[in-house]
N, C-alpha and C positions, 0 to 999 in steps of 0.2 A: 667611559666605561661601556663595554659593547657585552651584550648578553648573549648566550650559548644556549638556544633553546633546541628542544625536541623539533623534529623536522616532521613534516605530513608523513604519515607511515603506512599510506597505501589504502586500496580496498578492503572494508571489514576487519580491519585490522585498528584498536583502538588503543592499545597501551602497549609498551616495551619493558624492558628489565635492564637497568644498565649494567652492562657485563663487565665493563675494563677500559679504566681510566688508562690511558698511554703516556698522559702528563699528572703533576702533582701540583698543588699552588707553589708559587713562586718560580715556577719553570716560564721560562721562554717559549714562545710559541709564534710559527710562521703562517702567514695567511694562506688558509686553504690546507695546512695541516692537518691530518687525523688528530682527533683529541680524545675520543670516545667511542665506545664500540657501543651500540644497543641492540639487545636482542628480543625480536620480535614472535610473535607467532609463525612465522615464515622463514625466516632468513635473517642473518646481522648485519645490520647499517652502521657503517661507518659515520661519524659527524666529525666535520673537520672546523676548522677556527676560522670564524666570520671575519677576523682582523688579524695585524700580528698585533705582539704586544707580551703578557703577562699574564699567565693563568692565575688570575686576584685570587677566585673561591671558586671552591668545588660546592653546589648547591643540591647534590644526588648524589649520593654513594652509592658503590658497589653492590648490586642487588635490588636495589629501591626500584620498584615501579614506577613509570612516567606517564604522560598522554603527551600529544600532539601538542605543542606551544608552552609544556611547562619548562620550568629553568633549569636549567644543568647547571650551571657556572657563570663568570665574569671573568672578561680579560679588561685588564687596567693598560694603558699604553704606556710603554716601555718597551726597552729591549732585553735589559739583563735579570739575575735570577736573584736581585734584591728585594722582592716582594713577597718573601716569607714570612713578614708579618701578619700580612691580611691571612696565611691560612691559620691563625689562631681563634679566628672570628669565624670561620667557618662553621665549624657545628651549629651556628647561629643561622648560615643560610637557609637550611630546610625550611626551615617556619613557613618563609613566604610561600612555594610550592604545596606544601602541605596545609596550609590553610587556606588558600587559593579555591581548591572544589568545595570548601566545606557548603557553600552556599547552594550547588549542586546538590548534593547530596541531600539536604533537607527536603527539597519540592518531592521527589519520589517518598521520602519516610512518610509524610506526613498523609499524600496522597493514599497512601497503601498500608500504612500501618505496619506490617512484619518488620522493615528494614529497622533496625533498633541497635543501638550501638552495646557491644558485648560488654563484659562484667570490666574487662581492662580499658575501658574505655576508649578503644582505638575504632575510630567511623572508617566504614568502609572505603576504597576507592569509588570513586565515582562512576567509571563502568562494573564495578562489581555493584554496586546499590541499584545500577539501573538492572541489571540481570537478575539478583534478588527481588527486587519488586515484582519484575515481569514472572518469575516461580515463586511467587508468595515464601520466600524463605526468609527465616530471620538470623539474624548475625549471632545470635545466642547458639541457634543451629550449627553454624559453619564454624564455630571458635575463632580461636585467635588465626590473626593474619599472618602470612610468611612476608608480605610486602614490609616496607621500612616501619618502626615502632609499634610493631604487631600489626597494622591495618589490612585488612579482608582484599585480597585484589581478586582480578576477575577468574586468575587461576583457582585461588583456593576454590570461588563458588562453582564452578566445572567440575572441579574434582569433588566436592561433595556431592554435585546432582548426581556426576558417575557410578558412585556407591550403590550397593543395592539396598534396596527397601529397608532389611533387616539393620544394614551398618549405618544408614541415615540418620534412621531413629534412634541409635545409640547415641550415648554421649558423645560430645567430640574427643575429649580428653581418651576416651579409651579406642575411639576408631582412628586416631593418630598415633596413638603410642606404639612405637615400634618395636618389635620383637628381638628377642636375645642376640645374638650371631653365635654360631656354633663353629668350630674351628676350621677354619681354611676359606672363611665365608667374608667376602667385602662390602661394604657398605657405600656407594655412591649416589649423589643425588641425582635424580634426573634433571637433564637441561630444560630448560623452558620449551624449546622445537618438540624434545623427546613427549614430555607432560599432554603437549597440544596433539599431538598426533595421536598418545592413547585416548584423550578426551574425544576427538575427532571423530575416531572409530567407532569407540562406542556409543556415540550420538547417531552414528548411521545405523547402527543395529536395533538403537533403541527406537529411532525414529521411523526410518523407511520399510515398507511391508518388503524386505530383500528377497529376491530369489534368483538362481543361478539356471542358464540354460548352455547345454554344451554341443558342441559339433566337432568336426575334423574337416584339413582341408587338404589337399592333395598340392605340395609346393613344386611341383616338376615344373609347371610351365614358368613360374615365377622365378625358381632356379636357374632355369635354364635362358630366360630373356635375360636375367641380370648376368647371366654367366658373357652371356655374346655381348652384351651391350656396355659392361662396367669401364671398360679402357677408356674408350670413345667418350663414353659421359661425364667421365671426370677430366679427360684431355681437353673437351671442347666447353663444360660448364664446371670446372674447376669445383666437385663433389663428389664424393665417393656414393657410389648409389649400393645403398641397403636394402633392407627387408621392409623399415619401417615405414619409407614413402610408399611402398604398396599398400599397407594396411592403412596407412592414413584416407588415404586416396580411397580405396575400400568401403572405409567406414563414412566416408562425405556424401559417397552414393548412396550409401544404405540411411544415413540420415535423413537425405531428402525426401528418400520414400516413407522413411519413417520418423518423423516429426516429434514423436512425444519421446522418444529415446534421446532428443535431443534440449527436450523441455525442463520444467521445473515448478515444483509446489511451491507457489507462496500465498499463505494463509487457504483462503478457500477458493483461489483461482489457480490455472494453470498458465505458466506463463511459456509461448513457442517463443522459439528463438529463428531470427529470419538469415541467421549466421550459423558457423561452427566456430569454435574458439576450442581448438583441440588441446588437453591438457595430456603432455607425455610424462609418465612419473619414470626420473630418472634416482640415481642413490647419490645421494652426497656423503660427505664427512661428519653429517649429524643427523642423518637419518634420510629417510626416502622424502625428497620434494617434487611437484609437480607443475613445472612450468608449461607454459601455453602458448600453441601456436594461433595468433589471432587470425582469423579469416583466412583457416587453412583451405575455406570451399575455394577461395581464389587462389591458392598457390599451385605452383608447376613440382615435378619432383625434385628437379633442382635446387630451389627453393627452400622447398619442407627438408632434404637433407642437410644444407646449410644450416639452416636454423633450430636443427635436432643437435647437430655437432657443437654449433656454440653453446647450446643450453647444457652439454655433456660437459666441455669444459672448465664453463663459470659455475656448475654445480660441483666439480671437482675442486675447484680452485675458493669456493665460497664468495662468489661472487655475483649470483644470479641478483637482478632487481626486484622490488617487490610487487612492479607493475607486470614483471613478465609472470609472476606466480601467481596472478588472479585473474578473475572470469571466466575460466573454464566453462563450457557447457557440454563435455562429454569428456573421457580418459581413455588412452590405451596406456596397460603396464606390459611390461615383458619380462615376465619370470623367467624365460627360455636361457636368459643370457647366463644366472646362476644355474643353470640345470634342471628345475621344474618341468615337469611331465605332464601335470596336471595342477588345476588348483581352481580356488574362487575368490574372485579378487572382492575387496569391499568397496561399495559407493564413497563417492567423493562427495560428501554432501555440499552445494544444495542440488547437483547433477542426479540424473536418473538413471545414467546408463554407464560402465564401464567395460572393455573389452580387454580379457588376460590371453597375451598369447604364449606361448610355450614353447621346449625343446622341439627341435627335429628330428626325428628319428626314421631310420629305413623300419619300413614293416610290410610283412607280404597281403598285398591286395588284390581283392577280383577284380579285374578291369575286362571287359565285353566275355566273361565267361573264362578267363586265364588268370592264373595267379602270377603278380607281378611281384616285383620289390618297387614300392613307391617313398617318398621321403614324406612324413604326413607329420602334421601339426595340431593338437587339438587346441581349440579354440574356448574361452569360455565367458559369457556374457552374462554378469551379473545386473539386476535391474530393478529398479521400483516398483511394487507391482500394484502401488496407488494410482500411477499414472500412465504406466505401461501393461497391457494385457496380452499372457502367456504368447497369444497367436502373434502380435506383433515381435514378441522379442525374438522368438523362432524365425520369423520368416526376415526381420535382420540380420540375423546371424545366417541365412539361407544366402542373403544377397550378399554378404562379406565373402562368403564361401565360394557363390559361385564368379565375384570378381576379380578372384585369387588366384582359382583354379583358370580363368580364362581372361587375363590381362588385358587382353584386347579393347573387351568391354569397358576397361577404365579410361581407354583412349577416347573411344568413340562414343561416351557417355549410353553406353547401353545399360 
């Protein structure tokens, strides 16, 4: 018998939800064949069969919340579909993973007191228990969970903490009671990714002292340089020359001068980074994701363009890996591709800065005392005022503007 276990889920990802089983108990499976999809806070992960044989039993049904190393199911030796009988024993299988985390839950409960089992007798999952202990929240306050057997998941705790104080103080049943639908309305359960996006955005507003500063950039020089060299660039380097590489380079130069924008707060400390891991916000089929250009400060224009193009394709195909979505130190988001003229982007915690790009529009500008039509773009920098002063934020954005209006500076490191 071979166990099918939840793989390591990546940095800061402690739980996943079983989204879909592609096989049922009794089905023959081949080695490395996709068996089950897990939906994490960031992406969907496929778990492949560790060996060939027959799917003997499923230990975690669709909708169950699981942790790394938890048992998903078992594979028995064989090649036929004659193992349907073990399927009858499948309902008993979840007892092993459900009982295993119990010792972990008891420790934080005894240490802090507030983590207790609600009236239904369903203990919180380990990750949920830890978050409840840290925030001094009781299981009675959270109420019945959405994980298997009514257990409280980490997402349930995040939802509870994201509620306004008045709603949080209300009875859980009243807070969770859905309103009656009117004619023409349809109720669809939020995906795990959408719930996490909602929670993290609200967390950013509640935690950071967020402020946005604006500027505008004349894109004449960048557009001219791109137009002149895009064909030769693609022919020699195998990548299309877009605007994003110029913005990445401009931000890297500015971050070197103003390192607080690339730093983060950790407790009572400020953590400064001697590298730039640049997050690039892209739209995927399930929502916005932010793959990361690791060590963007060491990349050339071609490598930046190729990597971003690869991220875009993976996002559309749902193939982004967890390691590609973690570790960012600063983010760029481009609302201009959707037609946005101006916006105030929300921070991506624990980062302290995010740059918003927007549509390029021709406007009448005064240049050397004369009115000229110029392609202009508004820039927006949202930053955490707890760590970044206003002067630093404005100077950072001016530095980005200067680099884009004279891109030769980027080539000469000026």
